[in-house]
C-alpha positions, 0 to 999 in steps of 0.5 A, a space after each residue: 020145220 017151223 023156228 023155236 026160241 029156246 031160253 037155258 041160264 041166260 041165254 035166249 036161243 031164238 030165229 036169225 033176223 036182218 038186224 043182225 047182219 051188222 053183228 054178224 057182219 064184225 063176228 065173221 071178220 074176228 080172226 078166231 070165227 073166220 079161222 074155225 068158221 070158213 066162210 070163203 071169199 074172204 073178208 065179210 061185207 053188208 051185202 055178204 052178212 045179210 045173205 048169212 042170216 037170212 039163208 038161216 032164218 030159212 028153215 023150209 028145207 027141213 036141213 038145218 036148224 039154226 039160231 041167233 045166240 043173244 044175253 036174255 037181258 039185252 039182246 046182245 048177239 053173245 054167238 050162234 048156234 045151229 045144226 046142219 045134215 038134219 036127215 035119218 035122225 042124225 044132225 051134227 051141230 057148229 056153233 061160234 062166240 064173238 069175243 067178248 062172249 068166249 071163257 064165260 060159258 056160252 057156247 056150253 048152254 047154247 050147245 046143250 040146249 038145241 041138243 037137248 031140242 034136238 032129241 026132244 022135238 026133232 026126234 033125232 037120235 045121232 048129233 055128232 060135232 066135229 072140230 080141228 084139232 087145233 082148236 082146243 076150246 071147241 073140244 072143251 066145249 064139246 066135253 062139258 056139253 056131253 058130247 063123247 069123243 069117238 076118233 080123230 079124221 084124218 085132214 076133214 076138214 079145208 079150215 079159213 087158212 086154207 089147209 086140211 086140219 085132222 078133226 076130233 069127232 064128238 057125238 052125243 046118241 038121245 040114249 046118252 042121258 
């Protein structure tokens, strides 16, 4: 699978680069991102951020597609959007936004655009989105990006606080349009 560059409104979804590592370090150390997108092992340092960026930039295994979400003008890193567990026509989607980008619809636009690409170019049939029930902002993103609520997964994922949380399961199908 080849890296792509996608645009939507005022956003550029682009491949990760080593130059993103300092901004990723800062983002992954943000308390909200650390809680809902845990990386394990405590605070993220420069080396861990560089490794994180390089892993997400390497799509050669074909099981994930991860893009930096940047401002189309100026290139400021606003967040991340990724497809994970790509196999047999299905995938999961994940995302985060830096504090300055929250409340502006950045995650909704990025998730929507990557989902459209997944259906059109990867020919996926189903994309799932899970979030902790307590993460109400993520629930709003799912709803606004057209992901239908399907149920609650009990104590299904260990988040940054070390506790297992119930999660809401949302999904979109290629046929939902």
